[in-house]
Short mmCIF file of the C-alpha atoms (twelve columns), coordinates in Angstrom:
data_MODEL
# 
_entry.id   MODEL 
# 
loop_
_atom_site.group_PDB 
_atom_site.id 
_atom_site.type_symbol 
_atom_site.label_atom_id 
_atom_site.label_alt_id 
_atom_site.label_comp_id 
_atom_site.label_asym_id 
_atom_site.label_seq_id 
_atom_site.Cartn_x 
_atom_site.Cartn_y 
_atom_site.Cartn_z 
_atom_site.pdbx_PDB_model_num 
ATOM 1   C CA . THR A 1   99.730  89.374 -48.817 1 
ATOM 2   C CA . ARG A 2   102.033 86.709 -47.783 1 
ATOM 3   C CA . ALA A 3   102.910 88.396 -44.609 1 
ATOM 4   C CA . LEU A 4   99.418  89.441 -43.681 1 
ATOM 5   C CA . ARG A 5   98.009  86.101 -44.097 1 
ATOM 6   C CA . TRP A 6   101.200 84.766 -41.900 1 
ATOM 7   C CA . VAL A 7   100.326 87.434 -39.114 1 
ATOM 8   C CA . ALA A 8   96.175  86.730 -39.379 1 
ATOM 9   C CA . GLY A 9   97.132  83.155 -38.906 1 
ATOM 10  C CA . LEU A 10  99.812  83.877 -36.058 1 
ATOM 11  C CA . VAL A 11  96.683  86.175 -34.576 1 
ATOM 12  C CA . CYS A 12  94.292  82.863 -34.593 1 
ATOM 13  C CA . ALA A 13  96.793  80.604 -33.220 1 
ATOM 14  C CA . SER A 14  97.850  83.257 -30.083 1 
ATOM 15  C CA . LEU A 15  93.735  83.184 -29.549 1 
ATOM 16  C CA . LEU A 16  93.176  79.286 -30.239 1 
ATOM 17  C CA . ILE A 17  96.481  78.687 -27.449 1 
ATOM 18  C CA . GLY A 18  94.896  81.422 -25.131 1 
ATOM 19  C CA . GLY A 19  91.507  79.579 -25.621 1 
ATOM 20  C CA . PHE A 20  92.414  76.178 -24.726 1 
ATOM 21  C CA . TRP A 21  94.870  77.731 -21.704 1 
ATOM 22  C CA . ALA A 22  91.783  79.733 -20.224 1 
ATOM 23  C CA . ALA A 23  89.677  76.795 -20.425 1 
ATOM 24  C CA . GLY A 24  92.543  74.139 -18.735 1 
ATOM 25  C CA . GLN A 25  92.742  77.026 -16.092 1 
ATOM 26  C CA . GLN A 26  89.051  77.045 -15.746 1 
ATOM 27  C CA . ALA A 27  88.802  73.446 -15.479 1 
ATOM 28  C CA . THR A 28  91.276  72.942 -12.427 1 
ATOM 29  C CA . GLN A 29  88.837  76.133 -10.485 1 
ATOM 30  C CA . PRO A 30  86.234  75.037 -8.442  1 
ATOM 31  C CA . PRO A 31  83.040  75.984 -10.495 1 
ATOM 32  C CA . ALA A 32  82.353  79.932 -10.168 1 
ATOM 33  C CA . THR A 33  78.748  79.691 -10.188 1 
ATOM 34  C CA . LEU A 34  75.376  77.339 -8.833  1 
ATOM 35  C CA . SER A 35  72.237  78.254 -9.989  1 
ATOM 36  C CA . VAL A 36  68.891  76.424 -9.187  1 
ATOM 37  C CA . SER A 37  65.622  76.507 -10.659 1 
ATOM 38  C CA . GLY A 38  62.236  74.710 -9.091  1 
ATOM 39  C CA . LEU A 39  62.323  76.011 -5.719  1 
ATOM 40  C CA . GLY A 40  59.435  75.693 -4.045  1 
ATOM 41  C CA . THR A 41  57.854  76.094 -0.651  1 
ATOM 42  C CA . HIS A 42  60.287  73.633 1.057   1 
ATOM 43  C CA . VAL A 43  63.097  73.796 -0.595  1 
ATOM 44  C CA . GLN A 44  65.947  76.768 -0.123  1 
ATOM 45  C CA . ALA A 45  68.551  77.352 -2.833  1 
ATOM 46  C CA . ALA A 46  70.823  77.484 0.245   1 
ATOM 47  C CA . GLU A 47  69.899  74.020 0.899   1 
ATOM 48  C CA . ILE A 48  71.437  72.801 -2.231  1 
ATOM 49  C CA . HIS A 49  74.556  74.998 -1.849  1 
ATOM 50  C CA . ARG A 50  75.267  72.934 1.341   1 
ATOM 51  C CA . VAL A 51  74.393  69.263 0.366   1 
ATOM 52  C CA . LEU A 52  76.742  70.308 -2.522  1 
ATOM 53  C CA . ALA A 53  79.679  72.475 -0.830  1 
ATOM 54  C CA . ASP A 54  82.345  69.397 -1.395  1 
ATOM 55  C CA . ALA A 55  81.955  69.548 -4.837  1 
ATOM 56  C CA . LEU A 56  81.863  73.385 -4.956  1 
ATOM 57  C CA . ASN A 57  84.940  73.087 -3.256  1 
ATOM 58  C CA . GLY A 58  86.853  71.096 -5.478  1 
ATOM 59  C CA . PRO A 59  88.467  71.492 -9.512  1 
ATOM 60  C CA . ILE A 60  84.746  71.522 -11.677 1 
ATOM 61  C CA . SER A 61  86.476  68.919 -14.260 1 
ATOM 62  C CA . ALA A 62  86.330  66.367 -11.312 1 
ATOM 63  C CA . VAL A 63  82.639  66.657 -10.860 1 
ATOM 64  C CA . ASP A 64  80.350  63.763 -11.674 1 
ATOM 65  C CA . LEU A 65  76.806  64.839 -12.090 1 
ATOM 66  C CA . ARG A 66  75.509  61.538 -10.864 1 
ATOM 67  C CA . VAL A 67  76.639  61.952 -7.838  1 
ATOM 68  C CA . LEU A 68  75.249  65.423 -7.480  1 
ATOM 69  C CA . ARG A 69  71.994  64.724 -8.467  1 
ATOM 70  C CA . ASP A 70  72.323  61.563 -5.847  1 
ATOM 71  C CA . GLN A 71  72.898  64.148 -3.408  1 
ATOM 72  C CA . VAL A 72  70.333  66.918 -4.331  1 
ATOM 73  C CA . LEU A 73  68.127  63.323 -4.052  1 
ATOM 74  C CA . THR A 74  68.700  63.374 -0.072  1 
ATOM 75  C CA . LEU A 75  66.495  66.208 0.384   1 
ATOM 76  C CA . PRO A 76  63.311  64.764 1.766   1 
ATOM 77  C CA . TRP A 77  61.338  67.496 -0.414  1 
ATOM 78  C CA . VAL A 78  63.247  67.118 -3.628  1 
ATOM 79  C CA . ALA A 79  60.964  64.039 -5.504  1 
ATOM 80  C CA . GLU A 80  63.322  64.509 -9.030  1 
ATOM 81  C CA . ALA A 81  66.782  66.396 -10.034 1 
ATOM 82  C CA . ARG A 82  69.306  66.943 -12.835 1 
ATOM 83  C CA . VAL A 83  72.515  68.715 -12.641 1 
ATOM 84  C CA . GLU A 84  74.404  70.132 -15.652 1 
ATOM 85  C CA . ARG A 85  77.164  71.913 -16.886 1 
ATOM 86  C CA . LEU A 86  77.221  75.371 -18.122 1 
ATOM 87  C CA . TRP A 87  79.712  76.872 -19.841 1 
ATOM 88  C CA . PRO A 88  82.757  77.920 -18.838 1 
ATOM 89  C CA . SER A 89  82.461  76.681 -15.213 1 
ATOM 90  C CA . GLY A 90  79.230  76.972 -13.917 1 
ATOM 91  C CA . LEU A 91  76.351  74.251 -12.558 1 
ATOM 92  C CA . HIS A 92  72.681  74.057 -12.557 1 
ATOM 93  C CA . VAL A 93  70.540  72.414 -10.783 1 
ATOM 94  C CA . ALA A 94  66.680  71.710 -11.664 1 
ATOM 95  C CA . LEU A 95  64.303  70.537 -9.081  1 
ATOM 96  C CA . THR A 96  60.699  69.624 -8.586  1 
ATOM 97  C CA . GLU A 97  59.574  69.489 -5.012  1 
ATOM 98  C CA . ARG A 98  57.257  66.994 -3.999  1 
ATOM 99  C CA . VAL A 99  53.659  67.691 -3.551  1 
ATOM 100 C CA . PRO A 100 51.873  66.031 -0.114  1 
ATOM 101 C CA . LEU A 101 48.598  65.055 0.143   1 
ATOM 102 C CA . ALA A 102 48.340  63.168 3.401   1 
ATOM 103 C CA . ARG A 103 50.360  62.327 6.771   1 
ATOM 104 C CA . TRP A 104 51.566  59.305 6.788   1 
ATOM 105 C CA . GLY A 105 51.571  57.567 10.007  1 
ATOM 106 C CA . THR A 106 53.105  60.364 12.779  1 
ATOM 107 C CA . GLU A 107 56.465  61.597 11.308  1 
ATOM 108 C CA . SER A 108 56.214  61.209 7.263   1 
ATOM 109 C CA . LEU A 109 54.066  62.540 4.639   1 
ATOM 110 C CA . LEU A 110 52.888  60.491 1.596   1 
ATOM 111 C CA . ASP A 111 53.373  62.593 -2.137  1 
ATOM 112 C CA . ARG A 112 50.826  62.672 -5.002  1 
ATOM 113 C CA . ASP A 113 52.903  59.666 -6.102  1 
ATOM 114 C CA . GLY A 114 52.538  57.826 -3.587  1 
ATOM 115 C CA . VAL A 115 56.055  58.027 -1.840  1 
ATOM 116 C CA . ILE A 116 56.747  58.385 1.929   1 
ATOM 117 C CA . PHE A 117 59.111  61.074 3.095   1 
ATOM 118 C CA . LYS A 118 60.280  62.129 6.378   1 
ATOM 119 C CA . PRO A 119 60.388  65.915 6.607   1 
ATOM 120 C CA . ARG A 120 60.844  68.367 9.570   1 
ATOM 121 C CA . LEU A 121 57.794  67.448 12.080  1 
ATOM 122 C CA . SER A 122 57.106  71.588 11.539  1 
ATOM 123 C CA . GLU A 123 56.871  70.910 8.225   1 
ATOM 124 C CA . ILE A 124 54.017  68.297 8.394   1 
ATOM 125 C CA . SER A 125 50.040  70.020 8.333   1 
ATOM 126 C CA . THR A 126 47.733  69.004 10.609  1 
ATOM 127 C CA . GLU A 127 44.880  69.564 7.752   1 
ATOM 128 C CA . LEU A 128 46.290  67.140 5.753   1 
ATOM 129 C CA . PRO A 129 44.497  63.799 5.930   1 
ATOM 130 C CA . GLN A 130 45.792  61.148 8.114   1 
ATOM 131 C CA . LEU A 131 46.899  57.856 6.219   1 
ATOM 132 C CA . ASP A 132 49.284  55.264 7.360   1 
ATOM 133 C CA . GLY A 133 49.567  51.099 6.602   1 
ATOM 134 C CA . PRO A 134 52.597  49.201 5.535   1 
ATOM 135 C CA . ALA A 135 54.913  51.150 3.041   1 
ATOM 136 C CA . ASP A 136 54.905  48.926 0.380   1 
ATOM 137 C CA . GLN A 137 50.914  49.859 0.015   1 
ATOM 138 C CA . ALA A 138 51.183  53.585 0.795   1 
ATOM 139 C CA . GLU A 139 50.083  53.752 -3.271  1 
ATOM 140 C CA . GLU A 140 46.863  51.546 -2.646  1 
ATOM 141 C CA . VAL A 141 45.755  53.446 1.007   1 
ATOM 142 C CA . LEU A 142 46.155  56.532 -0.750  1 
ATOM 143 C CA . GLN A 143 44.152  55.274 -3.467  1 
ATOM 144 C CA . ARG A 144 41.378  53.641 -1.542  1 
ATOM 145 C CA . PHE A 145 40.986  56.748 0.371   1 
ATOM 146 C CA . HIS A 146 40.001  59.040 -2.593  1 
ATOM 147 C CA . GLY A 147 37.842  57.118 -3.487  1 
ATOM 148 C CA . LEU A 148 36.130  56.702 -0.313  1 
ATOM 149 C CA . ARG A 149 36.257  60.116 0.637   1 
ATOM 150 C CA . GLU A 150 34.457  61.059 -2.822  1 
ATOM 151 C CA . SER A 151 31.945  58.698 -2.147  1 
ATOM 152 C CA . LEU A 152 31.268  59.150 1.300   1 
ATOM 153 C CA . SER A 153 31.264  63.094 0.619   1 
ATOM 154 C CA . GLU A 154 28.154  62.683 -1.888  1 
ATOM 155 C CA . ALA A 155 26.278  61.517 1.503   1 
ATOM 156 C CA . GLY A 156 27.600  64.453 3.321   1 
ATOM 157 C CA . LEU A 157 30.281  62.690 5.332   1 
ATOM 158 C CA . THR A 158 33.600  63.908 5.458   1 
ATOM 159 C CA . LEU A 159 36.144  61.051 5.615   1 
ATOM 160 C CA . THR A 160 39.848  62.455 7.157   1 
ATOM 161 C CA . GLY A 161 41.680  59.670 7.473   1 
ATOM 162 C CA . LEU A 162 41.812  55.673 6.435   1 
ATOM 163 C CA . SER A 163 44.971  53.660 7.985   1 
ATOM 164 C CA . LEU A 164 45.281  49.272 7.246   1 
ATOM 165 C CA . ASP A 165 46.684  47.484 10.303  1 
ATOM 166 C CA . VAL A 166 48.888  44.498 10.033  1 
ATOM 167 C CA . ARG A 167 45.994  42.240 9.826   1 
ATOM 168 C CA . GLY A 168 44.626  43.607 6.983   1 
ATOM 169 C CA . GLU A 169 41.807  45.488 8.454   1 
ATOM 170 C CA . TRP A 170 40.819  49.240 7.367   1 
ATOM 171 C CA . ILE A 171 39.955  51.692 9.939   1 
ATOM 172 C CA . GLY A 172 38.638  55.114 8.460   1 
ATOM 173 C CA . ARG A 173 38.163  58.351 10.508  1 
ATOM 174 C CA . LEU A 174 35.344  60.704 9.790   1 
ATOM 175 C CA . ALA A 175 34.724  64.255 11.030  1 
ATOM 176 C CA . PRO A 176 34.780  65.141 14.026  1 
ATOM 177 C CA . GLY A 177 37.191  62.601 14.707  1 
ATOM 178 C CA . ILE A 178 35.049  58.985 14.732  1 
ATOM 179 C CA . PRO A 179 36.468  55.710 14.101  1 
ATOM 180 C CA . VAL A 180 35.021  53.600 11.516  1 
ATOM 181 C CA . ARG A 181 36.016  49.686 11.336  1 
ATOM 182 C CA . PHE A 182 35.486  48.686 8.218   1 
ATOM 183 C CA . GLY A 183 36.739  45.001 8.450   1 
ATOM 184 C CA . ARG A 184 38.889  43.491 6.166   1 
ATOM 185 C CA . VAL A 185 36.314  44.073 3.011   1 
ATOM 186 C CA . ASP A 186 37.056  46.781 0.601   1 
ATOM 187 C CA . PRO A 187 35.691  49.789 2.824   1 
ATOM 188 C CA . MET A 188 33.870  50.866 -0.730  1 
ATOM 189 C CA . ASP A 189 31.645  47.467 -0.057  1 
ATOM 190 C CA . LYS A 190 30.546  49.549 2.877   1 
ATOM 191 C CA . VAL A 191 29.837  53.229 1.403   1 
ATOM 192 C CA . ALA A 192 25.698  52.276 0.923   1 
ATOM 193 C CA . VAL A 193 25.428  51.400 4.868   1 
ATOM 194 C CA . LEU A 194 27.619  53.932 6.179   1 
ATOM 195 C CA . GLY A 195 26.260  56.693 4.037   1 
ATOM 196 C CA . GLY A 196 22.402  55.296 4.655   1 
ATOM 197 C CA . PRO A 197 21.247  53.896 8.351   1 
ATOM 198 C CA . VAL A 198 24.136  54.677 9.917   1 
ATOM 199 C CA . ARG A 199 24.277  58.251 8.384   1 
ATOM 200 C CA . ARG A 200 20.766  58.692 9.294   1 
ATOM 201 C CA . VAL A 201 21.069  57.242 13.321  1 
ATOM 202 C CA . MET A 202 24.052  60.169 13.939  1 
ATOM 203 C CA . THR A 203 22.015  62.863 12.272  1 
ATOM 204 C CA . GLY A 204 22.591  65.594 14.406  1 
ATOM 205 C CA . ARG A 205 24.914  63.209 17.120  1 
ATOM 206 C CA . GLN A 206 27.865  62.824 15.291  1 
ATOM 207 C CA . SER A 207 29.866  64.521 18.356  1 
ATOM 208 C CA . GLU A 208 28.473  62.053 20.585  1 
ATOM 209 C CA . VAL A 209 29.698  58.965 18.767  1 
ATOM 210 C CA . GLU A 210 32.269  57.177 19.864  1 
ATOM 211 C CA . ARG A 211 32.907  54.822 17.111  1 
ATOM 212 C CA . ILE A 212 30.725  53.208 14.478  1 
ATOM 213 C CA . ASP A 213 31.652  49.253 13.836  1 
ATOM 214 C CA . LEU A 214 30.776  47.776 9.586   1 
ATOM 215 C CA . ARG A 215 32.040  44.434 10.774  1 
ATOM 216 C CA . TYR A 216 28.776  42.675 10.260  1 
ATOM 217 C CA . THR A 217 27.653  41.066 7.103   1 
ATOM 218 C CA . ASN A 218 24.585  42.535 7.349   1 
ATOM 219 C CA . GLY A 219 24.295  45.387 9.759   1 
ATOM 220 C CA . PHE A 220 26.115  47.861 11.591  1 
ATOM 221 C CA . ALA A 221 26.800  48.901 15.583  1 
ATOM 222 C CA . VAL A 222 27.225  52.876 16.926  1 
ATOM 223 C CA . ARG A 223 28.990  52.934 19.905  1 
ATOM 224 C CA . TRP A 224 28.332  56.562 21.943  1 
ATOM 225 C CA . ARG A 225 30.062  58.476 24.110  1 
ATOM 226 C CA . THR A 226 27.232  57.468 26.947  1 
ATOM 227 C CA . GLY A 227 28.353  53.469 27.148  1 
ATOM 228 C CA . ASP A 228 24.853  53.118 24.943  1 
ATOM 229 C CA . GLU A 229 25.179  51.262 21.753  1 
ATOM 230 C CA . THR A 230 22.601  51.640 18.666  1 
ATOM 231 C CA . GLU A 231 22.309  48.551 16.052  1 
ATOM 232 C CA . GLY A 232 20.813  47.964 12.567  1 
ATOM 233 C CA . GLY A 233 20.821  46.142 9.682   1 
ATOM 234 C CA . ARG A 234 21.108  47.685 5.796   1 
# 
């Protein structure tokens, strides 16, 4: 009947008004919930709450998701982050944690994308390879290290570090801590001599080696801890 339709319409209108009012009230309140996904070994939910503390204390309607994302990205172990609203009054942070592949210098790490980041010193594992060089050439140093390590492993040698100095010279490090000077040439050009005659000279005596010099055009020099030196050709 007309009366029933009128009552039904009134109820619907009341519900809509109530819904708008509730939504308006929630918009003036701080976010009620904050959920986080993608947490790994080094990033804790408490850290996300800490860097977003100011936003969580203000009205959700004033939240700028891009600003929140930038704040999350200030955490050294966060590689990527996405922040979104959850209806009616929640926030969700989805993040990707960095995967370290090597130490960089004395206080930083290098991730799998060739990005240098600086965590707490206690979070830097000494079991990672040691790399160093100009920051804008970090990705190149990482790629050279991977290629060189793989090639030398086939010759029974273990590469534990590689650096590029300000003069453009490459310096490697073999287990158990032997410096190898490659010079300014591509270190891969020296794999044959290092994995061949140099390795044969060192066989059974690696712990006695002080350093290896491969800067010669057609030869090499192995300096022993005794002060003696062995030179050879290709």
